[in-house]
N, C-alpha and C positions, 0 to 999 in steps of 0.2 A: 504494500500500500504506500502511496506517495505522501509526502509531507503536505502537498496541496490538498489531497483528499482529506487528510486529518484536519487541516485548517478549516475546511468546509464543514466537517462534522462538528467541530468545536463551535463554529458560528451557529449552526443549527441547534446545538446544545444550549447555547446562551439564549437563543430565541425561545426555546422550549422552557427555559427557566423563567422567562418573562411571563409565560402563560401559567406556569406552576404557581407563582406567587399571586396570581389572580384567582386561584382555585381550580385551575384546569390541569390535571396531571397527564392527560393523554399524549400530548406531543413529547413529553419527557419519557413516559413509559415506552414509547416507540423506539427510543434510542438504546434501550437496555437489552442485554443478552437474555435469552430465554433458557440458558443452560442451567443445570443444577448447581453449578459452582458460583453463580452470580451472587454478589453480596452488596449490602447497603447498610450504612450507619448514618442516622441523622440526629439532630439535636433533641428530638422528641422521644427517643427510645433506644433500646439496644439494637445490635446488629441483626439483620435478617439474612437468610441464605436461601437461594432457590427462588424461581420466578413467583411461585405462589405466595411466599412470604413478602418478597419485596414489592410486588404489585400492591398488596394491601397496605404496606407501610407508606408507599408513595400516595395512595389515595387518602389515607388518614392525615398525612402531613399536609398535603395540598388543601384539604378541607379546612385546615386551621388558618389559611391565608385568604385574604379578600382585598380587592382593589390595590394589588401590588403595583409599584411604579419605581422608576429610576434605577432599574437593574444595571449594575456594572460589574465587571470582573477584572481584577488586577492579577495578571499572570505573574507568578513567582518563578515557575520553572516548567519547562516542557521537554519531553524526550519522545522521539518517534523512531522506532525500529521497524523492520518488516513484520515482526510478529507480535509487537506490543507497543503501546504508547501510553503516556500519562501526562496529566496536566495538574499543577498545583496552583491554586488561585485563592484570592480573597474576594468573595462575592458580597456586594452591598446592594441593599434595596430598602424600600419603605413599604409597609403593608399594614392592613388592619389584621390583627392576630387574635385568634380564639374569641371572636365575637366582639372585640372591643371596638369602640367608635373612632378612636384616634389612630392616626397612622404612627407606627413605630419604626424606628430605624433598626436594621438588622445587618450584621456583618458576620459572615461565615468563613471559616478556614476550611478549604475543601481540597480533597485529592480524588481525582477521577482516573481510573485505569481502563483503557480500551484495548480491544483485540479485533483482528479481522474476522468477520463473520458475514455470511450472506452477501458477499461482494462489497462490503463496506466496513466501517468501524462500528463496533457495538461496545457499550459500557459493560464491563465485567465487575467493576467495583467502584463505589463512591462512598466517601466518608466526609461528613460535614459536622463541624462543631462551632461553638461560639468563641473559641480561644483565638483572639486576634491581637491581644496585647499581653505584655508580660504580667505574670501573676505570681503571688507569693507561693513558697513551697507548701504552706499549709493548705492551699487551694486544691491540691491533689490528694490530700489525706482523707480517707473515709473513716468516719467516726462510728464505732460500733455502739449500738443501743443495747442497754442491758435491761 
């Protein structure tokens, strides 16, 4: 697969993200692999594996967003090889989240891994979280409840 083909799918991925934050997961879902090893981790819950799990995760996550606007992606790193590609980005947008009336600003640290499938690139893994600034060491500690 060429770098130009990868650039086109990344552009499509970003346009799909614009729809996702408006509550429409379908363009996003179309870009993901349907293989058993596809994985997804988002800020709303644990990792999912396999198309059946990740399709549901995307539908639930997208349903939490409404009226999304101003999507942008700051590319940190990209690597494209014939058999695998990845992109590391910080995605930023505003949306109404979880039924709230006000628009909230969102910044996500994302890693997306693609592989050649069906004559194009498909996402085989995506991870997104809200860690986009330095945090204290205590922020990673899980406190046990007794």
